[in-house]
PLY file of the C-alpha trace (Angstrom):
ply
format ascii 1.0
element vertex 136
property float x
property float y
property float z
element edge 135
property int vertex1
property int vertex2
end_header
52.24 -66.05 -61.09
52.46 -64.88 -64.70
56.04 -66.13 -64.78
55.03 -69.49 -63.27
53.08 -70.34 -66.40
55.95 -69.42 -68.67
58.34 -71.35 -66.44
56.08 -74.38 -66.83
57.21 -74.51 -70.44
60.86 -74.63 -69.42
61.67 -78.22 -68.71
65.07 -78.46 -67.02
66.52 -81.93 -67.01
64.33 -83.06 -69.93
65.84 -83.91 -73.31
64.41 -81.13 -75.48
64.75 -83.39 -78.51
62.22 -85.78 -76.93
58.89 -84.19 -77.85
56.89 -86.62 -75.70
59.04 -85.90 -72.64
58.74 -82.15 -73.17
54.96 -82.48 -73.59
54.63 -84.46 -70.36
56.93 -82.24 -68.29
55.38 -78.98 -69.47
51.84 -80.31 -69.02
52.69 -81.49 -65.49
54.21 -78.14 -64.54
51.33 -76.12 -66.03
48.62 -78.17 -64.31
50.46 -77.92 -60.99
50.97 -74.15 -61.31
47.38 -73.49 -62.36
45.95 -75.65 -59.58
48.21 -73.95 -57.02
47.20 -70.44 -58.14
43.54 -71.21 -58.89
41.97 -68.96 -56.20
43.88 -65.93 -57.49
43.20 -66.85 -61.11
39.46 -67.04 -60.47
39.59 -63.64 -58.82
41.59 -62.15 -61.70
39.21 -63.58 -64.28
36.22 -62.07 -62.48
37.91 -58.69 -61.98
38.98 -58.63 -65.63
35.35 -58.31 -66.66
35.11 -54.87 -65.04
38.66 -53.52 -65.05
40.59 -52.87 -68.28
43.98 -52.96 -66.54
43.25 -56.32 -64.93
41.83 -57.55 -68.25
45.17 -56.76 -69.93
47.01 -58.74 -67.23
44.51 -61.61 -67.52
44.92 -61.70 -71.30
48.70 -61.78 -70.93
48.56 -64.61 -68.38
46.40 -66.65 -70.76
47.98 -65.75 -74.09
51.75 -65.73 -73.51
52.00 -69.46 -72.69
49.69 -70.32 -75.61
51.76 -68.33 -78.10
54.99 -69.74 -76.74
53.63 -73.28 -77.02
52.52 -72.57 -80.60
56.07 -71.47 -81.49
57.36 -74.75 -80.04
54.83 -76.77 -82.07
55.80 -74.90 -85.24
59.47 -75.59 -84.55
59.11 -79.34 -83.93
56.75 -79.66 -86.90
59.28 -77.82 -89.09
61.94 -80.27 -87.94
59.68 -83.20 -88.86
59.36 -84.36 -85.24
55.59 -83.75 -85.09
52.68 -83.68 -87.51
50.09 -81.41 -85.83
46.52 -82.25 -86.75
45.53 -78.56 -86.65
47.25 -75.17 -86.82
49.84 -74.82 -84.01
48.03 -71.88 -82.38
44.73 -73.78 -82.40
46.47 -76.86 -80.99
48.09 -74.80 -78.24
44.76 -73.20 -77.28
43.12 -76.63 -77.12
45.88 -78.11 -74.96
45.84 -75.02 -72.77
42.08 -75.31 -72.32
42.35 -78.99 -71.44
45.14 -78.24 -69.01
43.10 -75.54 -67.28
40.08 -77.81 -66.96
42.15 -80.63 -65.49
43.98 -78.19 -63.19
40.62 -77.16 -61.77
39.88 -80.81 -61.10
43.29 -81.25 -59.46
42.70 -78.19 -57.27
39.57 -79.92 -55.94
41.07 -83.40 -55.83
44.89 -83.36 -55.64
45.00 -87.16 -55.94
43.82 -86.73 -59.55
47.10 -85.03 -60.54
48.94 -88.05 -62.00
45.93 -89.15 -64.06
45.34 -85.59 -65.25
48.93 -85.25 -66.44
48.83 -88.65 -68.13
45.54 -87.96 -69.91
46.28 -84.41 -71.03
49.72 -85.50 -72.24
48.17 -88.34 -74.25
45.73 -85.92 -75.89
48.52 -83.40 -76.54
50.66 -86.05 -78.22
47.73 -87.17 -80.32
47.14 -83.60 -81.47
50.86 -83.32 -82.25
50.45 -86.35 -84.48
53.18 -88.35 -82.78
51.06 -90.82 -80.87
50.69 -91.35 -77.18
52.60 -93.60 -74.83
50.76 -96.77 -73.82
48.11 -96.36 -71.12
49.27 -97.43 -67.68
0 1
1 2
2 3
3 4
4 5
5 6
6 7
7 8
8 9
9 10
10 11
11 12
12 13
13 14
14 15
15 16
16 17
17 18
18 19
19 20
20 21
21 22
22 23
23 24
24 25
25 26
26 27
27 28
28 29
29 30
30 31
31 32
32 33
33 34
34 35
35 36
36 37
37 38
38 39
39 40
40 41
41 42
42 43
43 44
44 45
45 46
46 47
47 48
48 49
49 50
50 51
51 52
52 53
53 54
54 55
55 56
56 57
57 58
58 59
59 60
60 61
61 62
62 63
63 64
64 65
65 66
66 67
67 68
68 69
69 70
70 71
71 72
72 73
73 74
74 75
75 76
76 77
77 78
78 79
79 80
80 81
81 82
82 83
83 84
84 85
85 86
86 87
87 88
88 89
89 90
90 91
91 92
92 93
93 94
94 95
95 96
96 97
97 98
98 99
99 100
100 101
101 102
102 103
103 104
104 105
105 106
106 107
107 108
108 109
109 110
110 111
111 112
112 113
113 114
114 115
115 116
116 117
117 118
118 119
119 120
120 121
121 122
122 123
123 124
124 125
125 126
126 127
127 128
128 129
129 130
130 131
131 132
132 133
133 134
134 135
């Protein structure tokens, strides 16, 4: 499961020079993975409150994708392909939080997946300072 969240940031078949395409593909994969693993994630989060070993695992599951995303934001900003509105780590935490919240919604209502991906991607692109694709 831990690897599923890191894999969500790998976007095979997507032009890695297209920041919007990467944002959409990685958001879609993360929301799908989180929604799929939600029962176990809830259990881990609860157990982490009482067990230091589980807390370390929980922290890694939450933090590794955020830090990896922040490195990506720094890279594309350094290349002039994005103008983040906040620090890359802050931006990555915000997008991660939005993705988790929408994944919970998708777990309850799978039909909400496409709209969740569209909306989180639009917010992510806005925070990256590159604009969002037109609403469908």
